[in-house]
BASEGU-52174 format. One record per residue: x, y, z negated of N, C-alpha, C in turn. Coordinates in steps of 0.2 Angstrom, whole numbers, plus 2048, in hexadecimal, padded with zeros to 3 digits. Example, Ala and Ser with C-alpha at 12.3 -4.5 7.8 and 13.67 -1.06 7.14 Angstrom:
// BASEGU-52174
8427E47D983E7EA7D98427F07D9/8407F57DD8447FB7DC8408007D9/
***
This chain:
// BASEGU-52174
F20BC3E10F22BC0E15F1DBBFE1B/F18BBCE19F12BBBE1EF0FBC2E21/F0FBC7E1CF0DBCEE1FF12BD0E24/F18BD0E22F1DBD2E28F1CBCEE2E/F1BBC7E2DF1BBC4E34F15BC5E37/F10BC7E34F0ABC9E37F0ABD0E3B/F0EBD5E38F0FBDBE3AF14BDBE40/F19BD6E40F1DBD5E46F19BD2E4B/F15BCDE4AF10BCBE50F0CBD1E53/F0ABD5E4FF05BDBE51F0ABDFE56/F10BE1E53F15BE4E57F16BE2E5E/F17BDBE5EF18BD8E65F12BD9E69/F0CBD9E66F06BDAE6AF06BE1E6D/F08BE5E69F07BEDE6AF0DBEEE70/F13BEAE6FF18BECE74F15BE9E7B/F11BE4E7CF0EBE1E82F09BE7E85/F06BEAE80F01BEFE82F05BF5E85/F0ABF7E82F0EBFDE83F11BFBE8B/F14BF5E8CF16BF3E92F12BF4E98/F0CBF2E96F06BF1E9BF04BF9E9E/F04BFDE99F02C04E99F07C08E9C/F0EC06E9CF13C0AE9EF14C09EA6/F12C02EA8F13C00EAFF0EC03EB4/F09C05EB1F04C08EB5F01C04EBB/F00BFEEBBEFFBF9EBFEF7BF6EBD/EF4BF8EB8EEDBF5EB6EEFBF0EB1/EE9BEFEADEEABEBEA7EEABE4EA9/EEEBDFEA6EEEBD9EA7EEEBD5EA1/EE8BD1E9FEE7BCEE98EEBBC8E98/EEDBC5E9EEF0BBEE9DEF6BBEE98/EFBBC3E98F01BC3E94EFFBC3E8C/EF9BC7E8BEF6BC7E84EF3BC0E82/EF0BBDE87EEDBB6E85EF3BB1E84/EF8BB1E88EFEBADE87F01BAEE80/F02BB4E7FF05BB5E78F00BB3E72/EF9BB5E73EF5BB3E6EEF5BABE6D/EF5BA7E73EF5BA0E73EFBB9DE70/F00BA1E70F07B9EE6DF06B9FE66/F04BA5E64F04BA7E5DEFFBA2E59/EFABA0E5BEF5B9DE57EF4B96E59/EF8B93E5EEF8B8CE60EF1B8AE63/EEFB8EE68EE8B8CE6AEE8B8FE72/EE3B8DE75EE2B90E7CEDCB94E7C/EDDB9AE81ED9BA0E81ED7BA1E88/ED1BA4E89ECEBA6E8EECABADE8E/ECABB1E93EC7BB7E93EC1BB6E98/EBABB6E95EB5BB4E9AEB1BBBE9B/EB0BBCEA2EADBC2EA3EA5BC3EA1/EA2BC8EA2E9BBC9EA1E96BC5EA5/E99BC3EABE95BBEEAFE96BB7EAD/E9ABB5EA8E9BBAFEA6EA1BABEAA/EA5BAEEAEEAABABEB2EB1BADEAE/EB6BA8EAEEBBBA9EABEC0BAEEAF/EC2BB3EABEC6BB8EB0ECDBB6EAF/ED0BB4EA9ED6BB1EA8ED7BADEA2/EDCBA9EA2EDDBA4E9DEE4BA2E9B/EE5B9FE96EEBB9BE96EEBB95E9A/EF1B92E9CEF2B8DEA0EEDB86E9F/EEDB85E98EE9B7EE96EE3B80E94/EDFB85E94ED9B87E91ED4B81E94/ED0B7EE90ECBB79E92EC5B7CE95/EC5B7EE9CEBFB81E9FEB9B7DE9E/EB9B76E9EEB3B72E9EEAFB73E98/EB1B77E92EADB78E8EEA8B7FE8F/EAAB82E94EA5B88E94E9EB88E96/E9DB83E9BE95B82E9CE91B81E95/E94B7DE91E8FB7CE8BE8FB82E86/E94B87E87E94B8DE83E91B93E87/E8DB92E8CE8AB97E90E85B9BE8B/E80B98E88E7CB9BE84E7FBA0E80/E84B9EE7CE88BA2E76E8BBA7E7B/E8EBA6E80E92BABE84E8DBB1E86/E87BAEE88E82BB4E8AE80BB8E85/E7FBB6E7EE7EBB9E79E83BBEE77/E89BBCE77E8FBC0E75E90BC6E7B/E8FBC4E81E90BC9E86E8ABCDE86/E84BCCE85E7FBD0E85E7EBD5E7E/E82BD3E79E83BD8E73E7EBD5E6E/E7CBCFE6EE77BCDE68E7CBC9E63/E82BC8E65E88BC5E60E8EBC9E61/E92BC9E5BE99BCCE5CE9EBC6E5C/E9DBC1E58EA1BBBE59E9DBB5E57/EA1BAFE59E9DBA9E57EA3BA3E57/EA1B9EE53EA6B99E52EA2B92E53/EA5B8DE57EA1B87E58EA7B81E59/EA4B7BE5BEA8B75E5CEA6B73E63/EABB71E67EAAB6DE6DEAFB67E6E/EABB61E6BEB0B5CE6AEB4B5CE65/EBBB5BE66EC0B5BE61EC3B63E61/EC0B68E65EC2B6EE65EBEB72E60/EC2B77E5DEBFB7CE59EBFB83E5E/EBAB85E60EB8B8BE64EB6B91E5F/EBAB97E61EB8B9DE5EEB7BA2E64/EB1BA6E64EAFBAAE69EAEBB2E66/EB1BB6E6AEB1BBDE67EB0BC2E6D/EABBC6E6CEA9BCBE72EADBD1E72/EAFBD4E77EB3BD9E78EB0BDFE7A/EB1BE5E77EAFBEBE7BEA8BEDE78/EA6BF3E79E9FBF6E77E9ABF5E7B/E9BBF4E81E96BF4E87E94BEEE8A/E8EBECE8AE8BBE6E8DE8CBE7E95/E8DBE2E99E8FBDBE97E96BDBE95/E98BD8E8FE9EBD9E8CEA2BD2E8E/EA9BD3E8FEADBCDE90EAEBCAE89/EAFBC3E89EAFBBFE83EB6BBBE83/EB9BBCE7DEBFBB8E7BEBEBB1E79/EC0BACE7CEBEBA5E7AEC5BA2E78/EC5BA0E71ECBB9DE6EECAB95E6D/ECDB90E70ECCB89E6FED2B86E6C/ED2B82E66ED8B7FE63ED6B79E5F/EDAB75E5DEDAB6FE5AED7B70E53/ED8B76E50ED5B78E49ED3B7FE49/ECFB80E44ECBB87E43ED1B8CE42/ED0B92E45ED6B97E44ED6B99E3C/EDCB9AE3AEDDB9CE33EDBBA4E32/EDABA7E2DED9BAEE2DEDEBB2E31/EE4BB0E30EE9BB4E34EE8BB3E3B/EE7BADE3DEE6BACE45EDFBB0E47/EDABB0E43ED4BB3E45ED6BBAE45/EDABBDE41EDBBC4E41EDFBC6E48/EE4BC2E4AEE8BC2E4FEE3BC2E55/EDEBBDE56ED9BBDE5BED5BC4E5C/ED3BC6E57ED0BCDE56ED4BD2E59/EDABD3E57EDEBD8E59EE0BD7E61/EE1BD1E63EE3BD0E6AEDCBD2E6E/ED7BD0E6CED0BD1E6FECFBD9E6F/ED0BDDE6AED0BE4E6AED4BE7E6F/EDBBE4E6FEDFBE8E74EDEBE6E7B/EDBBE0E7DED9BDFE83ED3BE3E86/ECFBE4E80EC9BE9E82ECBBF0E84/ED0BF2E80ED3BF8E81ED7BF9E88/EDABF3E89EDEBF3E8FED9BF4E95/ED3BF0E95ECEBF0E99ECBBF6E9A/ECABFAE95EC6C01E95ECCC06E98/ED2C04E97ED6C09E9AED6C08EA1/ED6C01EA3ED6C00EAAED0C03EAE/ECAC02EAAEC4C06EADEC5C0DEAD/EC8C10EA8EC9C17EA8ECEC19EAF/ED3C15EAFED7C16EB5ED4C16EBC/ED0C10EBDECCC10EC2EC7C15EC3/EC4C18EBEEBFC1DEBFEC3C24EC1/EC9C24EBEECDC2BEBFED0C2AEC7/ED2C24EC9ED4C24ED0ECEC26ED5/EC8C23ED3EC3C24ED7EC0C2CED7/EC1C2FED1EC0C36ED1EC5C3AED5/ECCC38ED5ED1C3CED9ECFC3BEE0/ECDC35EE2ECCC34EE9EC6C38EEC/EC0C38EE8EBBC3CEEAEBCC43EEA/EC0C46EE4EC2C4CEE4EC6C4FEEA/ECBC4AEECECFC4BEF2ECAC4CEF8/EC5C47EF9EC1C47EFFEBDC4EEFF/EBAC50EF9EB7C56EF9EBBC5CEFA/EC2C5DEF8EC5C62EFAEC7C62F01/EC8C5CF05EC9C5CF0CEC2C5EF10/EBDC5DF0DEB7C5FF10EB6C66F10/EB8C69F0AEB8C71F0AEBCC74F0E/EC2C71F0FEC7C73F14EC5C73F1B/EC2C6DF1DEBEC6CF23EBAC71F25/EB5C73F20EB0C78F21EB3C7FF22/EB9C80F1FEBCC87F1FEC0C87F26/EC2C81F28EC5C81F2FEC0C83F34/EBAC80F34EB4C81F38EB2C88F37/EB5C8CF32EB1C93F31EAAC93F2E/EA8C8DF2BEA2C8DF28EA2C8EF20/EA2C94F1EEA3C95F17E9DC93F13/E97C94F17E91C92F13E91C8AF11/E93C86F16E94C7EF15E98C7DF10/E9EC81F10EA3C80F0BEA0C81F04/E9DC86F02E99C87EFCE94C82EFA/E90C80EFFE8BC7CEFEE8EC75EFC/E93C72EFEE95C6CEFCE98C6CEF6/E99C72EF3E9DC73EECE98C76EE7/E91C75EE8E8CC79EE4E8DC75EDC/E8EC7AED8E8FC78ED1E96C78ECF/E9BC78ED4EA2C79ED2EA6C7CED8/EA3C82ED9EA6C86EDFEADC87EDE/EB2C86EE2EB9C88EE0EBAC8FEE1/EBFC91EDCEC0C99EDCEC2C9CEE3/EC5C97EE7EC8C99EEEEC2C9CEF2/EBCC99EF1EB7C9BEF5EB4CA2EF4/EB6CA5EEEEB4CABEECEB9CB0EEE/EC0CAFEF0EC5CB3EF3EC3CB7EF9/EC6CBCEFAEC5CC0F00EC9CBDF07/ECFCBBF04ED4CB7F09ED8CB2F06/EDBCAEF0AEDFCA9F08EE6CA8F0C/EEACA6F0AEF0CA3F0EEF0C9CF0E/EF3C99F14EF4C92F14EFCC90F13/EFDC8DF0DF04C8AF0CF04C83F0E/F08C82F13F08C7BF15F0FC78F13/F0EC73F0EF14C70F0BF16C69F0F/F1CC69F11F1FC62F14F22C5FF0E/F20C58F0CF23C55F07F22C4DF08/F26C49F04F25C42F05F1DC40F04/F1BC3CF08F13C3AF07F11C38F01/F16C34EFDF14C32EF6F14C37EF1/F16C3DEF3F16C42EEEF0FC46EEE/F0CC46EF3F05C49EF4F00C48EEE/F00C43EEDEFAC40EE7EFCC43EE1/F03C43EDFF06C45ED9F05C4DED8/F06C50EDEF06C57EDEEFFC5AEDD/EFBC57EE1EF3C59EE1EF0C58EDA/EF3C52ED7EF0C51ED0EF3C55ECB/EF9C57ECCEFDC5BEC6EFAC61EC6/EF8C65ECBEF6C6CECBEEEC6CECC/EEBC67ECBEE3C66ECCEE1C69EC5/EDBC6CEC6ED8C6FEBFED2C6AEBE/ECEC6BEB8EC9C67EB7EC3C66EBB/EC2C6BEC0EBDC6AEC5EBFC66ECB/EC5C65ECCEC8C60ED1ECBC65ED7/ECBC6CED5ECEC70ED9ED5C72ED7/ED8C78ED9EDEC7AED7EDFC82ED5/EDAC83ED0EDAC8AECEED7C8EED4/EDAC93ED6ED9C97EDCEDBC95EE2/EDEC8EEE2EE0C8CEE8EDDC85EEA/EDFC81EEEEDEC7AEF0EE3C77EF4/EE4C71EF2EE9C6DEF4EE6C67EF8/EE7C66EFEEE4C61F03EE8C5DF06/EE7C56F05EEBC52F09EEAC52F11/EEFC53F15EEEC54F1CEECC4CF1F/EE7C4AF21EE6C44F23EEAC42F29/EECC46F2DEEFC46F34EF7C45F33/EF9C48F2FF01C49F2EF02C47F26/F05C41F26F05C3FF1FF0AC42F1B/F0FC46F1EF14C4BF19F11C51F18/F0BC53F19F09C5AF19F03C5AF13/F04C5FF0FF00C60F09EFEC68F0B/EF7C69F0CEF5C6FF0EEF2C73F08/EF5C79F06EF4C7CF01EF0C83F03/EEAC84F00EE7C8AF02EE7C8EEFC/EE9C94EFCEEAC98EF7EE6C9FEF7/EE2CA0EF2EDECA7EF2EE3CACEF3/EE0CB1EF7EE5CB8EF7EE0CBDEF8/EE1CC3EF5EDCCC9EF5ED9CCAEEE/ED7CC6EEAED5CC8EE3EDACCAEDF/EE0CC9EE0EE5CCBEDCEEBCCFEE0/EE8CD3EE5EEECD7EE9EF1CDBEE5/EF8CDBEE5EFCCE0EE1EFBCE7EE4/EFCCECEDFEFBCF3EE1F00CF5EE6/EFDCF8EECF01CFAEF1F02CF5EF6/EFFCEEEF5F01CE9EFAEFFCEAF01/F02CE9F06EFFCEAF0DEFCCE3F0E/EF6CE2F0EEF2CDCF10EEECDEF16/EF1CDBF1CEEDCDDF23EE9CD7F25/EE5CD9F2AEE0CD4F2CEE3CCFF31/EE7CD1F35EEACCDF3AEF0CC9F39/EF1CC4F3EEF7CC0F3EEFDCC5F3E/F03CC2F3CF09CC6F3CF0ACCAF37/F06CCCF32F06CD0F2DF06CCCF26/F0CCCCF22F0DCC8F1CF0BCCDF16/F05CCCF14F03CD1F0EF06CCEF07/F06CD2F02F09CD0EFCF04CD1EF7/F03CCCEF4EFECCBEEEF02CCAEE9/EFFCCAEE3F02CC8EDCF05CC1EDD/F00CBCEE1F03CB6EE1F09CB5EE5/F0ACBAEEBF0FCB9EF0F15CBEEEF/F15CC2EEAF1ACC7EE9F21CC4EE8/F22CBEEE6F29CBAEE6F2BCB7EED/F26CB9EF3F27CB5EF9F2BCBBEFD/F2ECC0EFBF30CC6EFFF36CC3F03/F37CC6F09F3DCC4F0DF43CC8F0A/F49CC6F08F4DCC9F05F52CCDF0A/F51CCCF10F55CCFF15F51CD4F19/F4CCD6F17F48CDBF1BF45CE0F16/F43CE6F18F40CEBF14F38CE8F13/F36CEAF0DF2FCE8F0CF2ACECF0F/F29CEBF15F25CEFF1AF1ECEBF1A/F1ECE5F18F18CE0F19F18CDEF20/F1CCDFF25F1CCDCF2BF22CD8F2D/F22CD3F2FF28CCFF31F28CCCF38/F2ACCFF3CF2ACCEF43F2FCC9F46/F36CCAF42F3BCC7F45F40CC5F3F/F45CC1F40F4ACC0F3AF49CBAF37/F4DCB9F32F4DCB3F2EF46CB3F2A/F45CADF27F3FCACF23F41CABF1B/F46CAEF19F48CACF12F43CAFF0D/F42CAAF08F3DCADF03F41CADEFC/F40CB3EFAF45CB5EF4F40CB4EED/F44CB4EE8F41CB3EE1F3FCBAEDE/F3ACBAEDAF38CC0ED6F36CBDECF/F3ACBCECAF37CB8EC5F32CBCEC1/F31CC2EC2F2CCC6EBEF25CC5EC1/F24CC3EC8F1ECC2ECAF1ECBBECD/F22CB6ECBF22CAFECDF1CCACEC9/F16CACECCF10CA8EC9F0BCA7ECF/F06CA3ECDF01CA1ED2F03C9BED6/EFEC98EDAF00C92EDEF06C93EE3/F06C99EE6F0BC9AEEBF12C99EE8/F13C9CEE2F1AC9CEDEF1BC94EDD/F16C90EDAF17C8AED8F19C86EDF/F16C87EE4F19C84EEBF1FC85EEC/F22C8CEECF28C8EEEDF2DC8BEE9/F2BC8AEE2F30C87EDEF31C80EDF/F2CC7CEE2F2CC75EE3F31C75EE9/F31C79EEEF35C78EF4F3DC79EF1/F3DC7FEEDF44C81EEAF47C7AEE7/F43C77EE3F45C71EDEF45C6AEE2/F43C6AEE9F43C64EECF46C64EF3/F4BC61EF4F4EC62EFAF4BC5FF00/F46C5BF00F42C58F05F3CC5CF06/F3AC61F03F34C65F04F36C6BF09/F31C6DF0CF31C73F10F2BC76F0F/F2AC7DF11F23C81F0FF22C86F15/F1DC86F19F1AC8BF1DF15C8FF1B/F15C96F1BF11C9AF18F0DC9EF1D/F06C9EF1DF03CA2F23F02CAAF20/F00CAEF24EFECB5F22EF7CB4F1F/EF5CB9F1BEEECB9F17EE9CBAF1D/EE3CB6F1CEDECB6F21ED8CB5F1D/ED2CB8F20ECBCB7F1DECACAFF1D/EC6CADF18EC4CA6F17EC2CA4F1E/EBECA7F21EBBCA5F28EC0CA4F2D/EC6CA6F2CECCCA5F31ED1CA0F2E/ECEC9BF2AED3C97F28ED7C92F2D/ED3C91F32ED7C8DF38EDDC91F3B/EDCC98F3CEE2C9CF3EEE7C9CF39/EE6C9CF33EEBC9CF2DEEFC95F2D/EEBC8FF2EEEEC89F2EEF2C88F35/EF0C8BF3AEF5C8BF40EFCC8FF3F/EFBC95F3BF01C99F3AF06C94F35/F02C91F30F06C8EF2CF0AC88F2F/F07C85F34F0AC7FF38F11C82F3B/F10C88F3EF16C8BF42F1CC8DF3D/F19C90F37F1EC92F32F22C8CF2F/F1EC86F2EF21C80F2BF27C7EF30/F25C7EF37F2AC7CF3CF30C80F3B/F2FC86F3AF36C8BF3AF39C89F33/F35C88F2DF38C88F26F3DC81F26/F3AC7CF2AF3FC76F29F46C76F2C/F47C7DF2FF4EC7DF32F51C83F2F/F4FC86F29F53C8BF25F55C88F1F/F5BC8BF1DF5EC88F16F58C89F10/F54C8DF10F4FC8EF0BF49C89F0B/F48C87F11F43C83F13F3CC85F11/F3CC8CF12F35C90F11F35C95F16/F2FC96F19F2EC9BF1EF27C9DF1E/F27CA4F1FF20CA7F21F1FCA8F28/F19CA8F2AF18CA9F31F1BCAFF34/F1ECAEF3AF21CB4F3EF1BCB6F42/F19CBCF40F13CBFF43F14CC2F4A/F11CBFF4FF11CC2F55F0ACC2F58/F08CC6F5BF01CC7F5EF00CC1F63/EFBCBDF61EF8CB8F66EF7CBAF6D/EF7CB5F72EF6CB6F79EEFCB8F7A/EEACB5F77EE2CB6F7AEE0CBDF7A/EE1CC1F74EDFCC8F74EE2CCCF7A/EE7CCAF7CEEBCCEF81EE9CCDF88/EE5CC8F89EE2CC6F8FEDCCCBF91/EDBCCDF98ED5CD1F99ECFCCDF98/ECBCD0F93EC6CCDF90EC1CCAF95/EBECCDF99EB9CCBF9EEBBCC6FA2/EC1CC7FA6EC4CC2FAAEC6CBCFA6/EC9CBCFA0ECACB6F9DEC4CB2F9B/EBFCB6F99EB9CB2F97EB6CAFF9D/EB7CB2FA3EB4CAFFA8EB8CA9FAB/EBECA9FAAEC2CA3FACEC1C9DFA7/EC0C9FFA0EC0C9AF9BEBAC96F9C/EB4C9AF9DEAEC97F9DEADC93FA4/EB0C95FA9EB0C92FB0EB3C8BFAE/EB9C8AFABEBDC85FAAEB8C80FA6/EB5C82FA1EB2C7EF9BEAAC7DF9D/EA8C81FA2EA0C80FA4E9EC79FA5/EA2C75FA8EA0C6DFA9E9FC6AFA2/EA2C6DF9DEA0C69F97E9AC6CF92/E96C6FF96E90C73F93E8BC6EF90/E8BC68F92E86C63F8FE8AC5DF8B/E90C5EF8AE94C59F86E92C5AF7F/E92C54F7CE90C54F74E95C58F71/E93C5BF6BE97C5FF66E9DC5BF64/E9CC54F62EA2C50F5FEA7C50F65/EA5C4FF6BEAAC4EF70EAEC55F71/EABC5AF71EAEC61F71EB3C62F6B/EB1C60F65EB5C61F5FEBBC5DF60/EBBC57F62EC1C52F62EC5C54F68/EC2C57F6DEC6C5AF73ECBC60F70/EC6C64F6CECBC6BF6AED0C69F65/ED0C63F62ED6C61F5EEDBC5DF62/ED8C59F67EDDC54F6AEE1C59F6F/EDFC5FF72EE3C62F76EE9C66F72/EEAC65F6BEEEC68F67EF3C62F64/EEFC5DF61EF2C59F5DEF1C51F60/EF7C4EF5EEF7C47F61EF1C44F5F/EEEC3FF63EE8C3CF64EE8C37F5D/EEEC34F5AEEDC30F55EECC35F4F/EEFC3BF4FEEEC3FF49EE7C42F49/EE3C43F4FEDCC45F4FED8C3FF4D/ED9C38F4EED6C34F4CED6C33F44/EDDC34F41EDDC34F39ED9C3AF37/EDAC40F3AED6C46F38ECFC45F37/ECCC42F3CEC4C41F3CEC2C3AF39/EC7C36F37EC6C2FF36EC2C2BF39/EC4C2CF40EC1C27F45EC7C23F49/EC5C1EF4DECAC1BF50ECEC1EF56/ED4C1DF58ED8C21F5DED4C1FF63/ED1C18F64ECDC17F6BEC7C1BF6B/EC4C1DF65EBEC22F66EC0C29F69/EC6C2BF66EC9C31F68ECAC31F70/ECDC2BF72ECEC2AF79EC8C2AF7D/EC3C28F7BEBDC27F7EEBAC2EF7F/EB9C32F7BEB7C38F7BEBBC3DF80/EC1C3CF80EC6C40F84EC5C3EF8B/EC5C37F8CEC3C35F93EBDC38F96/EB8C38F92EB2C3BF94EB3C43F97/EB7C47F93EB9C4DF94EBDC4EF9B/EC2C49F9CEC6C49FA1EC2C48FA8/EBDC43FA7EB9C41FADEB4C47FAF/EB2C4BFA9EADC51FABEB1C56FAE/EB7C58FABEBCC5EFAEEBFC5CFB4/EC1C56FB5EC5C54FBAECDC55FB8/ECFC55FB2ED5C57FB0ED8C51FAC/EDFC52FACEE3C4DFA8EE5C4FFA1/EE2C4EF9CEE4C50F96EEAC4EF93/EEEC49F97EF4C47F95EF9C4CF97/EF7C51F9BEFCC55F9EEFCC5BF99/F03C5EF97F03C63F92F00C6AF94/F01C6BF9BEFFC72F9DEF7C71F9E/EF4C6CF9FEEDC6BF9EEEAC6DF98/EEDC6AF93EEBC6AF8CEECC72F8A/EF2C75F8BEF3C7CF8AEEDC80F8D/EECC7FF93EE6C84F97EDFC82F93/EDEC7CF92ED8C7AF8EED8C7DF88/EDDC7DF84EDCC80F7DEDCC87F7E/EDEC8BF83EDDC93F84ED6C93F85/ED3C8FF89ECCC90F8BEC8C90F85/EC8C8AF81EC5C89F7BEC6C90F76/ECCC92F76ECDC98F72EC9C9EF74/EC9C9FF7AEC6CA5F7EEBECA4F7D/EBCC9FF7DEB4C9EF7CEB1C9CF76/EB6C9BF70EB4C99F6AEB1C92F6A/EB4C8EF6FEB2C87F6FEABC86F72/EA8C8BF74EA2C8BF78EA2C8AF7F/EA1C84F82EA2C85F8AE9DC89F8D/E96C89F8BE91C8DF8FE91C93F8B/E94C98F8EE93C9FF8BE90CA4F8F/E8BCA1F94E87CA6F98E8BCAAF9D/E91CA8F9FE94CACFA3E93CA9FAA/E91CAEFAFE8FCABFB5E94CACFBA/E93CAFFC0E97CAFFC5E9ACB6FC5/E99CBAFC1E9DCC0FC0E9BCC5FC5/E93CC5FC7E91CC9FCCE94CC8FD3/E95CC1FD4E98CBFFDBE9FCBFFDB/EA2CC2FD7EAACC2FD7EADCBBFD5/EB3CB9FD9EB5CB3FD7EB8CB2FD0/EB9CACFCDEBBCACFC7EC2CACFC7/EC6CB1FC3ECDCB1FC3ED1CABFC2/ED7CAAFC4EDBCA4FC2EDFCA5FBC/EE2CA0FBAEE6CA1FB3EECCA5FB5/EEFCA4FBBEF4CA8FBDEF3CB0FBD/EEDCB2FC0EEBCB9FC0EEACBCFB9/EE8CB7FB4EE8CB9FADEEECBBFAA/EF3CB7FACEFACB7FA9EFFCBCFAD/EFDCBFFB2F00CC4FB6F00CCAFB3/EFBCCBFAEEFBCD2FABF01CD4FA7/F02CDBFA6F08CDDFA3F07CDBF9B/F01CDCF98F01CDAF91F03CD2F90/F02CCEF95F03CC6F94F0BCC6F95/F0DCC9F9AF15CC9F9BF19CCCF96/F16CD1F91F19CD4F8CF18CCFF86/F14CCBF86F13CC6F81F18CC0F82/F19CBEF88F1ECB9F8AF24CBBF88/F26CC1F8BF2DCC3F89F2FCC3F81/F2ACC5F7EF2BCC6F76F2BCBFF73/F27CBAF76F27CB3F73F2ECB0F75/F30CB1F7BF36CADF7DF3DCB1F7B/F3CCB7F79F42CBBF78F47CB8F72/F44CB4F6DF4ACB1F68F4ECACF6C/F4CCAAF72F50CA5F75F56CA7F78/F58CAFF79F5DCB1F7CF62CB1F78/F68CB1F7BF6FCB1F78F70CACF73/F6ECA6F75F6FCA0F70F76C9DF72/F7BC9DF6DF82C9BF6DF83C94F71/F84C95F78F86C8FF7CF80C8BF7D/F7BC8CF7BF75C87F7DF6FC8AF80/F6DC88F86F68C8BF89F61C88F87/F5FC8AF81F58C87F7FF53C87F84/F52C8DF87F4DC8FF8CF4DC89F91/F53C88F94F53C83F99F50C7CF97/F52C7AF91F50C74F8EF48C74F8D/F46C7AF8BF3FC7AF8AF3BC7AF90/F3DC7DF96F3AC7DF9DF3AC75F9E/F3FC72F9EF40C6BFA0F3CC67F9C/F3BC68F96F37C64F91F2FC65F93/F2DC6BF94F26C6CF97F25C69F9D/F2AC69FA3F29C66FA8F29C5EFA8/F2CC5CFA3F2CC55FA2F26C52F9D/F22C57F9DF1CC56F99F1EC54F92/F22C58F8FF24C57F88F27C50F87/F2AC4DF8BF2DC47F8AF35C48F8A/F38C47F83F3FC48F82F43C45F86/F41C3EF87F46C39F8CF46C3BF92/F41C3DF95F41C3FF9CF45C46F9D/F44C4BF98F48C51F97F4FC50F97/F51C4BF93F58C4AF92F5BC48F99/F58C42F9DF5BC40FA3F5AC46FA8/F56C4AFA8F56C50FADF5CC54FAC/F5DC56FA6F62C5AFA4F69C57FA3/F69C51FA3F70C4DFA2F72C4EF9B/F6EC4EF96F6FC4FF8FF6CC49F8B/F6FC47F85F6CC43F82F65C45F7F/F62C3FF7CF5BC41F7AF5BC44F73/F60C43F6FF61C46F69F63C4DF6A/F67C4FF6FF69C55F71F62C5AF73/F5EC57F76F58C5AF78F53C5BF72/F53C57F6EF4FC58F68F52C5DF63/F59C5DF63F5CC62F5FF5BC69F62/F5AC6AF69F59C70F6CF52C72F6A/F4DC6DF6AF46C6FF69F46C71F61/F49C6EF5DF48C6FF55F4BC77F55/F51C79F59F54C7FF58F4EC84F5B/F4BC83F60F46C87F63F3FC88F5E/F3EC82F5BF38C83F56F3AC88F51/F40C89F4EF42C8DF4AF42C94F4C/F45C95F52F45C9CF55F3FC9FF58/F3AC9AF5BF33C9CF5DF2FC9DF57/F30C9AF52F2BC99F4CF25C95F4F/F25C90F52F20C8CF55F22C84F54/F1DC81F52F1DC79F51F1DC76F57/F22C73F59F23C70F60F23C68F5F/F25C65F5AF27C5FF59F23C5AF54/F20C5EF4FF1DC5AF4AF15C59F4C/F13C5FF4CF0CC5FF4FF0BC60F56/F0FC64F59F0FC67F5FF0AC6CF60/F08C70F5BF03C75F5BF06C7BF5E/F0CC7CF5FF0FC81F61F11C81F69/F10C7BF6CF12C7AF73F0EC7FF78/F07C7FF76F03C83F7BF06C8AF7C/F08C8EF76F0BC94F77F11C94F7B/F15C8FF7BF1CC8EF7EF1AC8DF85/F15C89F88F13C88F8EF10C8EF92/F0CC92F8EF0AC99F91F0FC9EF92/F14C9EF8DF19CA3F8EF1ECA1F94/F20C9BF95F24C99F9BF21C9AFA1/F19C98FA1F16C99FA7F15CA1FA9/F14CA5FA4F13CACFA5F1BCAFFA8/F20CACFA4F26CAFFA7F28CADFAD/F25CA8FB0F27CA6FB7F22CA9FBC/F1DCAEFBAF19CB1FBFF1CCB8FC0/F1BCBBFC6F1DCC2FC7F16CC6FC4/F18CCBFC1F13CCFFBEF0FCD3FC3/F08CD4FC1F04CD8FC6F06CDEFC8/F05CE0FCEF06CE7FD0F03CECFCC/
***
């Protein structure tokens, strides 16, 4: 009978441990101490390695601890494993917990010395408290490792965004991710609930803190985005058309199940829907995993870039942003980038460079940090830039105020930001490019650059999807929205529409243009330029 009673008590103790381990909220020794105190009719305290009480039963006599300090020190330091003594009318038993000094000490104080059975329960309870403590330490270490791994992954991504492959490899010395050995990559941008990002990144993480031949990165600016870099090129399927430029969706072994099912497999996808079909025979790799996640979760969406060299990660990321904007308005919630030739290479090179360097020349002595912040802020909201760079919004505003004063421009104006972004793209972000006065010739204006036939052809192709929309003049809404400096409420008043109707038009335009207009706004500049060009007469 006594053996069964003892076993039942141990089962209760184990039940408490299971309860704590299952809730995932960290170890709490207090319920174990309360349980032990009830079982042996005594008061119990857990004394930390520094001699302070970490937790105890309600009536534990703390006044006895100063006189126990020498014994506690020997137990904590590893010279003793257990001790028994008296303090007045109290019988005190002390037992060190754990293998590493300084060790916590379990102190039991009662009216009588514990029986053999009680002493056994004290030892069992102490061992389980030690295990809970070690489990909590392990959990803390694991969380710290995950946080550091997440930081390192973001640092690698940041280096790739800057096109600095050498820096990316140097910061991963000893555990270089397989991604950095790939010829090309795609950026998969997953939209998901913010609380899912940690779980997904940990689920698919390998032992080195990366993700096989991929990399999952928490976007610090937009909490719903998980940026997924997937190696492309090392496993290209036979006969796959993997091209260099944007607008070409190559097909690798990892991407073969991403073929559009309403188009021939030509490798080029300039128009039409973005449906992503299934191919069970080739459904493997990180890209396939991400597509399955979207199919299985109604609140997920996925934008996929074209394949790019690692040094052009920024371009791939921009494509993924635009593809995600389109994906969120499709039944499949998946889209690959609609490939269109960008505007920059279509402008006359010498004249465009002269215009861009003339615009940016006043920034020639501006600190690099200010330029980097400005390049981000002309595309993303200031709050997003602050989160991305881990600085305050006031710091971002201070840098931008300096640029506004230097250039004499208002960066709050969408057309100004679009022009400045175009100039940065044309100069590679370097204000002082050595362009002088072009042999005495005047610097061309932006209007002159935009009147060229290639620019007009680009604008017509960009705006073409807005034609023949059933009963809704999206182009009128977009023009009014830009005129209102992207203020939906002002646009609604000007057009006599509701704000919700304006936003519905903008969301429809996002899908048709394959440009992000509302989430990050990274596609607004192309829209500004296309509308600007369309309103200019072409050059003779």
